N, C-alpha and C positions, 0 to 999 in steps of 0.2 A: 111596709111594702107588701105587695100581693105574694102569697105563697103557692107552691106548686108541688106536685108529687110525679114523678114518672116510675112506672113499673117497667121492669126490664125481665126478660125471659130469655134463656139460651135458644139461640136458632138450631143448634144441634145438641139433641138430648145426651148423646154419646159423649159429649164433653163433660158432662157430670158423670156418667156411668163408667166410662172408660178412661177418662182422663183427657186434657186438652191436647190438641196438636202443639207443635212447638210455635206455630204462628199464632194460635189461639192464647197460648200462655204469654207470650210476648203482648198481645192486645190487651189480655186480662191485668198485666202488670202496668200498662199504660192507663188502663181504666181505672185502677186504684189510686194511681199518682195524680190523675185528673181530679178526682173526686176529693183526695186530700188537699190539694191545691185549691180547689173551690171552697172547701171547708175553711181553709186557713185565711181566705180573703172575705169570709163572711157570707158567701153565697149558699152553700150547702149547710143545712141544720142536721141532717143526719142521713146515713145511709147504710144498707144492710141487705141481708138475704136470708131466706128460709134456709134450713139446715136439712133439706131433704135433696134427694136426686131422682126426681121422677117429673113426669110432665107439669105438675103442679108447682114446681119450684119457681121462685121469683125474687127479685130484689126490688127495693124501692129506694128512690132518693127524694128526700123532702128539702126544698130549697126555696129562696126568695128570688125574684126578678122583678125588674121594672115593669114589665108588661108580657103579654102573651108571646109576643115575637122574640123577646129576649129569653124567655122560658124555653121556646122552641129551640133556639140556638143553643143553649146549654145542654139541652138533651141531645141534640144531633152532633154537638161537638164531642160528646163522650166517646172515647176510642171504641168502645165495645159496640156501641150503636153505630158509628161511622163506618167501621170496618165489617158489620153485618154479623159479628159474633153473638149478639144479642139484638131483640127486637123490642122496641119501647113504645110506651102509650103514655101520653101526658094528661094530666088532670088538674084543674084548678083545685086548691087544697087549703085548708086553714087548720093549723094546731089550735086545738081547743084546750087541751090539758097537757101538760108536761111535768116531769119531776124536776124540782129545783136542784 
């Protein structure tokens, strides 16, 4: 099955440097639950983020999808993306090496 990666970055840097608003915190909780659900159902391979709090901070989600349209939907349905807390960019991807 084709693999994809989407990179997410906070829309508002202050969310990292000063803390999230109540609405952002709720969206981030739904974001994590969404990714956990996708992982439990076999779509998401891994997700994580850098441990920085500056403009270079980003997260990645590596996942499998049937095709480009399904990959776009998975990314767009991420609550952090849908609610505008994060902006995202999708890339075709292939895991070449992984730890067993």
